[in-house]
N, C-alpha and C positions, 0 to 999 in steps of 0.2 A: 048265684045267677052271674055268667060271664058276658060281659059287655066291651065293645070296643070303644074307644074315646079316643079323641085328638087332642093334644096339649101343645101350647107354644111355650117356649122356654128359650132364654138366651143363655149361652155357653161361650167361655173363651177357651181357646185352644190355640197352641202355639205350633206354628208350621215346622215342619223337618229343618228346613233351612235357618229359621231363626233361633231353633234349638242348637243347632250346629254351630251358629255364629256365636251364641253365649258360651258353647263350650270351648271355642277357639279362644275366647277372651280369658277363660279362666287357666288355660293351659300354660304350664312353664315353658321356657324357651326349648328345653329338651325334647319335651312331649310333642311340641310344635315341629321339630324337626322331624320327627318320626311320622308324624300325620302327613307332612308334606312329601315325603319317600312314598308314603302309602298312596296318595293321591296322583303322584308321578306314575305309579304302576296301574292304576285303575284307569285314570282318563287319559287317552292318547293325545287329546289336544293339548296337554301342559307338558312343557318341557324346561330344561334347565335354561337360564338366560345367560348364554356364553359371552355376551356383549356387555357384562356387567359394568367394565370399567368406563366405556364410553357413554354409557346412560346414566352414569350416578349423578353427575351435575345437574342434567336435565330433571331426573328425578327427584334431586334436593330441591330444586325450585319449585317444582310442582307441589312438593310436600310443604313447603313453607306457605305457597298460594293457599292450599287446601286448608292449613289450618288457622290463616287468617279469615278466610271467607266462610268457611263451613258454618252451617247453623247450630245451634245447641243440639246436643247429645240428645237430649230428651225430646226433641223433635224428630232427630233422626230416628230413633227408637218406634216414634209414633209411625212416622212415614213407612219405616220397614214392617211394622206390625200390619198397617194397612195392606201394603203390598202383598204380605204373606197371606193375610185374611181373603183376598182375592183369590189367592190359590195359585200354586205353582203350575196346575194344568194350563191356565191362559198363558202362561209364558213358554210351555213346552209343547201344548196341542196345536197342530198345524192343520190347515185344510189347504186344498188344491192352490187357492190364491195364495197362501202364505208360502208356498213352496215354489212359486214362480221364478225363474232365474232372475228376473228384474229386482227381485228382494236382496239379491246379494251379488250386486255388480262389482266392479274391481276395486271402486273407490271404497265402499262400504267395507270390503273384505280385508283391503289395506289398512283401514281404521282401525279394525279388530286387532290386527296383526301388530299394529304399532304401540296398543296398549301393553308395554311391558310388565305392566302391574307391580308386583312387588320386587322392589330392588332396594338393596341395602344403600342408604345415603352416603354420601361422601365423609361426613363429619363421624358417622358410625362405624367405619372401616379403616383400621390402620394395617398397611400392608407390611409395616416393619414389625408389627407384632406376629411371633410365631407361636403357633397353637402346640401345646404338649399335653400328651395324653399319657396320664400317670397309672399304669396297670397295677401299680402297687407291688409290694413283695410279699412271697409266701412266709406264712408264718407257723411255727411248729404249735399245735396244742399243747395243753398242759397233759391229756391223756398218753399222747406219742413219746412225750419226753418221759413220764414215769414207765411206761411199758419199755423204752430203752434201758432204763436203769434196771428194771426187773429181769432182763436177760442177763445183765451181769452181776445179779446178786448171789449165784451159786445155788439157788433153791432147786429141790428136784423137779420131776414132772407135774407132781401133785401140788406141790407147793405153787409152780408158775401159775397152774389153773387157778388156784384160789387168788393169787395176786393180781391177775386179770380181772377176775370178777369184783375184787376190792377197788381196783384202780377205775372200773366202769361204774361204780357207784360214788365216785368223788366228784362234788359238782365244781362249779367255775371258781369258787372261792378257795377250794383245796380241802374242804371238809367232807368226811365221810358221812353219807345221809343214811345209810342202813345200819341197822343193828347188828353186832357180832352174831348174836343168837339167830337172827334172820338168816344171814349169810351162810352160817352152819348147817341150818336146816333146810335151805334151798340145795347146797352142794352134797348133802349125806355125809359131813365130816364133823369131827370134834369141835366143839368151841375153842379148846385149847390149841387145835392146831391153826384156826383161823387168827387166833391172838398172837400167835408166834410170827405168822406172815404179816399181820398188821403191824408187829414191832419193826419188821425188816422195811415195811414201806414208810414207816416214820422217820428212818435214816436216810430217805430219798430227798433230793433237792427239787422245789424249794422248801426251805426247813420249815417244818410244823405240818406239812401236807399229810393229808389222811386222819387229821385229828377227828375228835366226835364232838368237840365243843371248844370255846374259846379258851378253857382254862388249861386244857390239855394241849392245845395248839402252842401257847405261850410257855408251858412247862418244857415240852420238847425243845423248843428253841434255846431256853434258858440252860437246858442241859447240855446241848451242843456247844454253847458259849462256854461252858464250865463254870458256871453260875450255881452250880447244885450246892444249896444248903446256905445261900446268901439271903440277906433280908428281901430282896426282891422275890427271890422263889418262895418264901413264907407267905409275903403279901398275895401272888397269884394263886398259891394253893389255899390258903385259908379265909383271905379277907379281899377277894376279889372284888365282890360286889359293893363293898364300903369303898374301895378304890376308885371304880367306876363313878359311883354316887357322890364323890368328891367329899366324903365324910372322913377327913384325914384325921381329925381328933380322935375319931374312934379306933382309927388304925394305929395309932401312937399309943393309945391305953392299952391296945391289946399286945402289941410287941413291946412295950415298955420303951420307946424310944422318942429321942426329942423331935421337934419339927424340922430343925436343919438335916437330919438324916434322911428326910423324906425327899429331899432334892436329889440325893445319890440314886434312891429308887426309881423316883421318876424318870431319871436320864436312862437308867437300865432299860425299864419297861417301855420306854418312849422309842427304843431302838428296835423293839420286836413288831413282827408284822402279824398283826391280827388277821389277815386274809392271804394266806400264803399263795393261792391259786389266782390271784386278782392281779391284773397288770392295770396300773393307773392310767397309763397312755399308751394306746399302740404306737408302734413306730410310724406306721402309715396309717393315715385317716381315710378310711373308705367311704365315709358319709361326706364326701365332698359336695359343696353348694356351689352351684354355677349362677352368678348374677344374672339376672334379666336386664337389668339398667344399670347405668354407671352415672354417678355424679362427680364431676370435676371442677374444681375451683380455677377459672382464668380471669386473672386481675382481680376485679372485687367481685365478679358475678360467678354463678354457678351454672355450668352447663351440663343438662341432661341428655343422654344417648342411651340407645339401645346397644345391647350386646349380642345381637343375633347375626354376628359376621358368619357364624357356621351355618346358618339357616339358607337352604338353596334359593337362589334368586329364580323366579318363574315368569315365563311368558308362554303366548299362545303358540301352538307351534304353526309355522307356514307350510308344513308338508302337505296339510289337508286342503289347501287352495287347490291343487290338482284335483283331489277327489270331489271336490264342490264343481270345478268346471266340468268334470266328466259326469255330472248328475244325471244328464239325459240319457247317457248309456246305461248307468248303472241305476236309475231309478229314483223316485221319491223317496224311498227308504234309506238309501245312503246320505241324502241331503236332510233328512229329519234327524238321522244319528248324528251327523255333524253339528246340527244346530243344538240338539240336546247337550252334547258334550260341550259345545261352545258356552252355552248359558251356565253350566255348571263349572267350567273353568274359569270363567269371568267372575262369577259369583265369588269363587274359592279366592281368586287374587284379591277381589275387593274385601273381602272379609279379613284377609291378614293384613291388608294396610290400614282398614278400620281398627284393627287389634292394636296395631303399633301406634296409630295417633292417638287412639285413648289412653295407653299407657304413659306415652309422653306427656299428654295434657294432665293426668292425675299426678304424675311425678313432679311436674313443674309446680303445681299447685302445692304438694307436700313441701317441696324445698321454700317456697314462698312463705308459707306459714310456719315451718319450722326453722327459720333463717338462723336463730341463735344457736339452735343444736348444730347446724351445719358450720356454723363460724366457730363455735367454742367446745363443741364434742359433748360426751355424755354429762348429765347433771343440768342441763339446759333445755330438755325437752318439755314443750307447754302442751296442756291439756288440747286435744282434739278429737272430734267424733267424725264416723262416716258423712253424718248430714252435712257439715261444715263444708267438705270439700266437694261434694254432690251440688251443693248451692253455688259455689263459686265456678265450677266447671259446666253447670247446666246440664248434668247427667243424673240419672236415678242412682239412688243410694244403693240399691242392689249392684249396680254395675261397678260402682266404687268398691264394693265388698269383693266381686270377682276378680278384679284387678288387684286388690292387696293381699288376698289370700294366695298363699303358696309363691309369690313372687319375691325376689330379693333384689336389692341394690347394693352396687359397690360406692360407698361414700369414702371420702378422707378420714373417717373414723372407723373405719370397718365395714363387714357386710351385715346387713339388717333385713329383715322380712318387712314387706312395706306395712303390714298391719302392727309392727313395733312402734309406729309413728301415731298410730291411734291408741289413747289412754284417756281415761277420766283423771279428774283433778281434784285437789284440796284447795280450800279458801286459804287467803292470807289475810293478815292484818290491813294490808294497803288496798282490800278489797279485789285484788287480783285472784288469779289460780295458779297453781304449781301441778305439773304431772306426777302421777303416782308413782311413774318410773323414776323421776328425778329424786322424788323422797326417798325411793328405795336406795339410790345411789348415795345420798347424804347418810341414810342409815349405815350403809355398809362402811362407808368412809370413817364415821364415829367410832363404830365398833373396831375397825382396823387400828386406829390411833388410840384406843383407850388403855388404861393400866391394866395389865393382865393379872394383877393382883387385887385389883379393885373394879371388877368390870361394871360398865354401865348397865343399869335396869331398864326395862322398857319405858317406866314412868320416867326415868332420868333423861333418856333420849327424846321422849315427847316434850319435856320442859326445856331441852337445850333447843329443839327445834322450834318451838313457841318464841324463846328468846332470841336466838340468833338470827335465824331465818323468818320467822313471823307466821309460821305455818301452824294452822290449828288442826291438831292430830291428836287422837285419843290413844290411850295406852294400849288399848287392844287392838287398834290399827297398827300401831308399830309392832306389836307382838305377830300379828298376821302377815305382816311384810318381811318381818326377820324369818319366820318359818318359810316363807315362799323363796327366800334367798339362801335358805339351808344353813342359817346361824343358828348355833344353840343357845339357850338362854343364859343369863349371867352365872348362874350358878355352876354350869358345865363349862363357862368359858375361864371360871377363875383358876390360876396357877397357884402353887405353893408359894 
């Protein structure tokens, strides 16, 4: 049986403007610049503020007064939510009374136009800083390098075709990832022909390229160095697994050599490249990080500023005053269009200003809480969670999360993501807490200073931290932090 029934329920929905405001808060500076350019194309009432220099001092004063007198962010969010729940329709729907010309007299219009909105403050803009855009340098790929050498190899047309297919199956580390039999089957040629061409590829630079495994890669390099038949060649050929596993005594018994001779073997093997196609560090770093904030020490204080000097300064265009004055000829539709665009422009400028204010407040609180880090650098980070900052600045914890995620700050000790400063901690004997990142720094330093012939075990590191630093840490926690740092266990750090 089908029946109709009415039910009442409460639902919480976020208005489009509130969603856009939260998205603005989460954006890094580069994305914000793109969004501003997009809004400039969409909204005709927005334009670049060409009078930025003259307005900077007034805007700086207004910003300071706003930050001193504004209510807590939690209350702002509640007010914003309440306004949004009333609906944007009330703000943008107009009847005949709303469109009377008296509603937009000369004084009101000038007040709107004088709201220059988002303007970089004087302390955040240094005209002496010259922006430099590094486009990077073109790099030749490993495949192109090998193909150039293939053209000079003297192979016939069939050999060139096989060589190109082999080069196309070499991965970024320089190893051949396809079996010779599979290549011969795909190309319809003999396996011996593919082997001969592969031997030619093995003579290319970088040395060891085209090898099918680590053993073959190292053997190719040893042959090119003239080490054929030496002890290092025998170790790589017959005892590579024992060598990698640091089972030196087994290698000595198998080759009937003393432990002192292992030092010479180690020097030879250490000079080889296990990944011939891998470039440890590119000449140009294409993954550049543009800081959104900057912390600089001035005297005994740290000054926090934004680095959005490249973001366009916006204001409301005065051109549409003429359109509004001519509304009697143009009709109410023209005036309604101006009002709609005016509301959108004012909200966008206000949202950007609120984003800047929120970022500054959060970063200043981080500097206050992590003063020892900014004074002394790495190894002095204290435990801090999002809720701690949220309580101090009067914002919701989700707001702090949005501000800290994907934002970077330039400090006297390097560039860090804001979420780097939020970390759990371990207890100490004095009853305090120490940051997990600080403990990792101490573990890294202990391992860097250890005796390579007698490396520190995880338990020994835990004992040292307990004795010297008073940090209560378990052996398995040391092992976990060591793995996160990319450091091998004591067995693999031991030298001959």
